[in-house]
C-alpha positions in Angstrom: 2.8 -25.9 -9.2 3.6 -29.1 -7.4 6.0 -30.2 -4.7 7.0 -33.7 -3.7 5.7 -35.4 -0.5 8.3 -37.3 1.5 6.9 -40.5 0.0 7.4 -39.2 -3.6 3.8 -38.3 -4.4 3.1 -34.9 -5.7 1.2 -32.3 -3.7 -0.4 -29.4 -5.5 0.1 -25.9 -4.1 -2.5 -23.2 -4.7 -1.7 -20.0 -6.5 -3.5 -16.9 -7.8 -2.7 -15.6 -11.2 -3.2 -11.9 -11.8 -3.3 -10.5 -15.4 -2.7 -7.0 -16.7 -2.5 -7.1 -20.5 -2.0 -4.8 -23.4 -0.6 -1.7 -21.7 0.9 0.6 -24.3 4.0 2.3 -22.9 6.6 4.6 -24.5 10.1 3.3 -23.5 13.6 4.3 -24.6 14.8 1.0 -26.1 16.6 -0.3 -29.2 20.1 -0.8 -30.7 19.7 0.8 -34.1 20.4 4.5 -34.6 16.8 5.2 -35.6 15.7 3.6 -32.3 18.0 5.3 -29.8 16.9 8.9 -29.7 13.1 8.6 -29.3 10.9 6.4 -27.0 9.3 3.4 -28.8 5.8 2.2 -28.2 5.7 -1.2 -26.5 2.7 -3.3 -25.7 3.4 -4.9 -22.3 1.4 -7.8 -20.8 1.9 -9.2 -17.3 0.9 -12.5 -15.8 1.9 -12.8 -12.1 1.5 -15.8 -9.8 0.9 -15.0 -6.1 0.9 -17.3 -3.1 -2.6 -17.3 -1.7 -4.4 -18.0 1.6 -6.2 -21.2 2.1 -9.5 -19.5 1.3 -11.1 -16.3 0.0 -14.2 -15.5 2.0 -16.7 -12.8 0.9 -15.1 -10.3 3.3 -11.5 -11.1 2.6 -9.5 -7.8 2.5 -7.5 -6.7 -0.5 -4.3 -7.3 1.5 -4.8 -11.0 1.0 -4.5 -10.5 -2.8 -2.6 -7.9 -4.8 -3.8 -4.6 -6.3 -3.8 -4.7 -10.1 -2.5 -1.2 -10.1 0.8 -2.4 -8.6 1.3 -4.5 -11.7 0.4 -1.6 -13.9 2.8 0.6 -12.0 5.7 -1.9 -12.5 5.2 -1.8 -16.3 4.7 2.0 -16.5 5.7 4.6 -13.9 8.3 2.3 -12.2 10.3 2.2 -15.4 13.1 4.8 -14.9 12.6 7.9 -17.0 15.5 8.8 -19.3 17.1 5.3 -19.0 17.8 3.7 -22.4 17.3 -0.1 -22.4 19.2 -1.6 -25.3 17.1 -4.7 -25.2 13.4 -5.2 -24.5 14.6 -8.2 -22.4 16.1 -5.7 -20.0 12.8 -3.8 -19.8 11.1 -7.1 -18.9 13.7 -8.0 -16.4 13.3 -4.6 -14.7 9.5 -5.2 -14.4 10.1 -8.7 -12.9 12.5 -7.3 -10.3 10.1 -4.5 -9.4 7.3 -7.0 -8.8 9.5 -9.3 -6.7 10.6 -6.4 -4.6 7.1 -5.1 -4.1 5.7 -8.2 -2.6 7.3 -11.4 -1.2 4.2 -13.4 -2.2 4.9 -13.0 -5.9 6.3 -16.3 -7.0 6.5 -16.0 -10.8 6.3 -13.2 -13.3 5.7 -13.5 -17.0 6.2 -10.4 -19.1 5.4 -10.2 -22.8 6.6 -7.2 -24.8 5.5 -6.5 -28.3 7.5 -3.8 -30.3 4.7 -1.9 -32.0 6.9 0.2 -34.2 8.3 -2.7 -36.2 5.0 -4.3 -37.2 4.2 -3.9 -40.9 0.9 -5.8 -41.1 -0.4 -5.9 -37.6 1.8 -8.8 -36.5 3.0 -9.1 -32.9 6.8 -9.2 -32.8 8.5 -9.3 -29.4 9.5 -11.5 -26.4 8.2 -13.2 -23.4 10.4 -13.5 -20.3 9.4 -15.7 -17.4 11.1 -15.3 -14.0 10.6 -17.4 -10.9 11.4 -16.1 -7.4 14.8 -17.5 -6.4 
């Protein structure tokens, strides 16, 4: 990430990237009749950028970073039970919004969703949505 100085030069800003990958979650999603009555298995991966302090000392408290379980929660238990998402893009959007609401330091969220039920030979078919805090 970079921002311009007043003289036009670029200044780099620090960030911390947290990763939680390959969560398998059952979600009501899909548009075809065979998809609309049962939850589908999705593989969800999150990459989250966080604004960081100037330094992490050995005794820096967890509050200066983010608990990985918050990311896992956004992709699992924070998804509303019984809600049918027609598109996996809407699932990804819900996860992004949850993370932005959880913590003002979250600057960017990348969500990759693979639809496991449609793979025929182990291929990964799905989407990646990237949202930046606005």
